[in-house]
C-alpha positions in Angstrom: 26.3 -91.6 202.3 29.1 -93.6 203.9 31.2 -91.5 206.5 34.0 -92.3 208.7 34.0 -91.6 212.4 34.1 -87.4 212.9 34.1 -86.5 216.4 30.2 -86.5 217.4 28.7 -85.1 214.4 25.1 -86.1 214.1 24.5 -89.5 212.8 21.6 -89.9 210.7 18.6 -92.4 212.3 19.2 -95.6 210.5 22.9 -95.1 210.4 25.2 -94.4 207.2 25.0 -96.4 204.0 27.2 -99.4 204.0 29.7 -99.9 201.8 27.2 -101.7 199.2 24.7 -99.4 199.6 26.5 -96.7 199.0 28.5 -98.6 195.9 24.7 -99.1 194.7 23.6 -95.6 195.2 26.8 -93.6 193.8 26.6 -96.2 190.7 22.5 -95.0 190.0 23.1 -91.2 190.4 26.2 -91.4 188.2 23.9 -93.1 185.8 21.3 -90.9 186.2 23.2 -87.9 185.7 24.9 -88.6 183.0 21.7 -90.1 181.3 20.2 -87.3 181.9 22.7 -85.1 180.0 22.4 -87.1 176.9 19.2 -87.3 177.0 18.3 -83.2 177.2 21.4 -83.0 174.8 20.0 -85.6 172.1 16.5 -84.0 172.2 17.7 -80.5 172.0 20.5 -81.3 169.3 17.6 -83.5 167.1 14.5 -81.9 167.6 14.9 -78.6 169.6 13.2 -80.1 173.0 14.4 -80.3 176.6 14.5 -83.3 178.7 11.1 -81.6 180.2 9.9 -80.6 177.2 9.7 -84.5 176.8 8.3 -85.4 179.9 5.4 -83.4 179.9 4.9 -84.4 176.3 4.8 -88.0 177.0 2.6 -87.9 180.2 -0.1 -86.0 177.9 0.2 -88.6 175.1 -1.0 -91.2 177.2 -3.9 -89.4 179.4 -7.5 -89.5 178.3 -7.5 -87.3 175.3 -4.3 -86.2 175.5 -5.6 -83.9 178.8 -4.3 -83.1 182.2 -5.2 -80.7 185.4 -1.5 -79.2 186.2 -1.8 -80.9 189.4 -2.1 -84.5 188.1 0.3 -83.7 185.9 2.7 -82.4 188.2 1.8 -85.6 190.0 2.7 -87.6 186.7 5.8 -86.6 186.2 7.6 -85.9 189.5 7.4 -82.4 190.0 6.1 -79.1 191.6 2.6 -77.8 190.7 4.4 -73.8 190.4 6.8 -75.9 188.1 5.0 -77.3 185.7 2.5 -74.1 185.4 5.4 -72.4 184.1 7.2 -74.9 182.2 3.6 -75.8 180.0 2.9 -71.7 179.4 6.5 -72.0 177.6 5.5 -75.0 176.0 2.6 -73.0 175.0 3.8 -70.7 173.5 5.9 -73.0 171.2 2.4 -74.6 170.3 3.3 -77.9 172.0 0.5 -77.8 174.7 -2.2 -75.5 175.2 -3.7 -74.3 178.6 -6.9 -73.6 179.3 -10.0 -73.7 182.3 -11.4 -76.6 183.1 -15.3 -76.7 182.2 -15.9 -78.5 184.7 -14.4 -76.5 187.8 -12.8 -72.9 186.5 -10.4 -73.1 189.3 -8.6 -75.7 187.4 -5.9 -75.0 184.9 -5.5 -78.5 182.4 -3.0 -78.6 180.0 -3.2 -80.6 176.7 -1.0 -82.0 173.8 -1.4 -80.1 170.5 -1.6 -81.6 167.2 1.4 -79.8 166.9 3.0 -81.2 169.9 1.9 -84.7 169.3 3.9 -84.4 166.0 6.8 -83.1 167.5 6.9 -86.0 170.6 6.5 -88.4 167.9 9.5 -87.5 165.3 11.4 -87.0 168.4 10.6 -90.5 169.9 12.6 -92.5 167.4 15.9 -90.7 168.1 14.9 -91.1 171.7 14.7 -94.2 172.1 17.6 -95.1 170.0 19.9 -93.3 172.4 17.9 -95.1 175.1 18.8 -98.7 173.7 21.9 -97.3 172.6 23.3 -95.9 175.7 21.3 -98.2 178.6 19.8 -101.4 177.5 23.0 -101.7 174.5 25.3 -101.6 178.3 23.1 -104.2 180.7 23.3 -107.9 180.1 19.8 -109.6 179.0 19.4 -111.4 181.8 19.7 -108.6 184.5 16.9 -106.4 182.7 14.1 -108.4 184.9 16.1 -108.2 187.8 17.1 -104.4 187.1 13.1 -103.6 186.4 11.8 -105.4 189.6 14.4 -103.4 191.8 13.5 -100.1 190.2 9.9 -101.0 190.5 10.4 -101.7 194.3 12.7 -98.7 194.9 9.6 -96.7 193.1 6.9 -97.9 195.1 8.7 -96.7 198.1 9.1 -93.6 197.0 5.0 -92.9 196.0 4.4 -94.6 199.5 7.1 -92.9 201.8 7.2 -89.6 199.6 5.7 -85.9 199.3 4.0 -86.1 196.2 0.1 -87.8 195.1 0.7 -91.1 193.3 0.4 -90.9 189.7 -3.1 -91.3 188.2 -1.4 -94.5 186.6 0.1 -95.6 189.1 -0.1 -99.5 189.8 1.9 -101.0 192.3 4.5 -103.7 191.6 2.9 -106.7 189.0 -0.1 -105.0 188.1 0.5 -104.4 184.5 -0.5 -100.9 182.5 -2.0 -101.2 179.0 -1.1 -97.8 178.1 2.2 -97.1 176.5 4.2 -93.9 175.7 4.4 -93.5 172.3 8.2 -95.2 170.4 8.7 -96.6 174.1 6.9 -100.4 173.7 
């Protein structure tokens, strides 16, 4: 972040964030933390789902046949494979997803969306979309939606290029369109 001179302490290679960068970064962090809290609270209260449950269900809902190998699901939602594996096992106990070995490669575990999981997701999406609209878009002037989308797509493209996770299977560089959308998000 931004630092005052502190007696010879190491400085990041590119230097500390300048004032505008720090302002933007802190604004993003504040929004991200509060929005995550509010989405998780609303989903728990209305649907007995956690935000991580919702993330998994949403990713599976747009996958071919509602099915993904755990490794692909991990890249899709930006989690480590072990975290996905543990989480989907807990979700399977609630009949939201099922886990099985791939028919093509018995070393691969596949996760699929159950009928119950799809129904729970569709019901949860209604309240989730209303919350997102109310907390996020109602506070954003309409003329800033496009520029914000472009800025976030640019940052995401850089994270994909520079990050350590493989790109999600549906990754398209900014400007390319993806016709598949999650329930309730269109």
